[in-house]
C-alpha positions in Angstrom: 242.3 20.2 57.1 238.4 17.9 56.3 238.4 21.2 53.3 235.6 22.8 55.4 238.1 25.7 56.5 237.5 29.1 54.0 241.2 29.3 54.1 241.1 25.8 51.9 238.3 27.6 49.7 239.8 28.3 45.5 238.6 30.7 42.7 239.3 29.4 39.3 240.5 32.0 37.4 240.9 32.2 33.4 243.3 34.6 33.1 244.4 36.8 29.1 246.6 34.2 27.9 244.8 30.7 27.4 246.3 30.3 32.2 244.6 29.3 34.6 245.3 30.6 38.6 243.5 29.8 42.2 242.5 32.6 43.6 242.2 32.0 47.5 238.3 32.9 48.5 239.3 34.6 51.8 242.6 36.4 51.2 242.3 38.0 47.4 244.7 38.4 46.0 246.8 35.5 47.2 247.6 33.2 44.7 248.3 29.0 45.0 251.8 28.3 43.4 254.6 26.0 43.7 258.7 27.3 42.9 260.7 25.4 40.3 260.9 22.1 43.3 257.2 21.8 43.2 257.7 22.7 46.8 254.1 25.9 47.8 254.7 29.4 47.4 253.4 31.1 50.7 250.3 33.3 49.3 251.1 36.7 50.0 254.1 36.3 47.7 252.6 35.3 45.4 251.1 38.4 42.2 249.1 37.0 38.4 252.1 38.1 36.4 253.9 34.9 37.9 254.7 32.4 36.3 254.8 30.1 38.8 250.9 30.6 39.1 250.0 29.6 36.1 247.9 26.3 35.7 246.7 24.3 32.5 243.6 22.0 33.0 244.4 18.6 31.3 241.5 16.0 30.7 242.1 12.5 31.6 242.9 10.4 29.2 240.3 9.4 26.5 237.8 11.8 27.4 237.9 15.0 26.5 235.2 17.7 27.3 232.9 18.5 24.3 232.3 22.1 24.8 236.4 22.6 24.1 237.3 20.6 21.0 241.7 21.2 20.4 242.9 21.1 17.0 246.0 19.9 17.2 248.9 20.8 13.6 252.4 19.8 13.0 255.4 22.3 14.1 258.5 21.3 12.3 261.6 22.1 13.4 263.8 24.3 11.1 267.1 23.3 10.8 270.2 26.2 10.5 270.7 25.6 6.6 269.0 23.6 4.6 272.0 20.7 3.0 272.3 19.6 -0.7 271.1 15.9 -1.4 273.0 14.8 -2.4 273.2 12.5 -5.5 272.9 9.1 -4.9 274.8 6.6 -7.7 272.5 3.5 -7.6 270.3 5.8 -9.2 271.7 6.2 -12.5 
């Protein structure tokens, strides 16, 4: 429980899909993962391709990593069809 046990050590692994996975240092091929309810999954039942083991790093509010600046663009949800605007009678 003090964290000095080799079973408590994980190695960070960067995946092709820009996610991060944590691999057990003692048991190769065992990943840290959680199910939908937030309960931990058994390491022997996890693989690198499962969504339960994919994590994204987040920085604390107000702190940004100077090496990795992200630029976000706004995306609007498209409607099913374009609607015509009704003419405004007050503008005539």
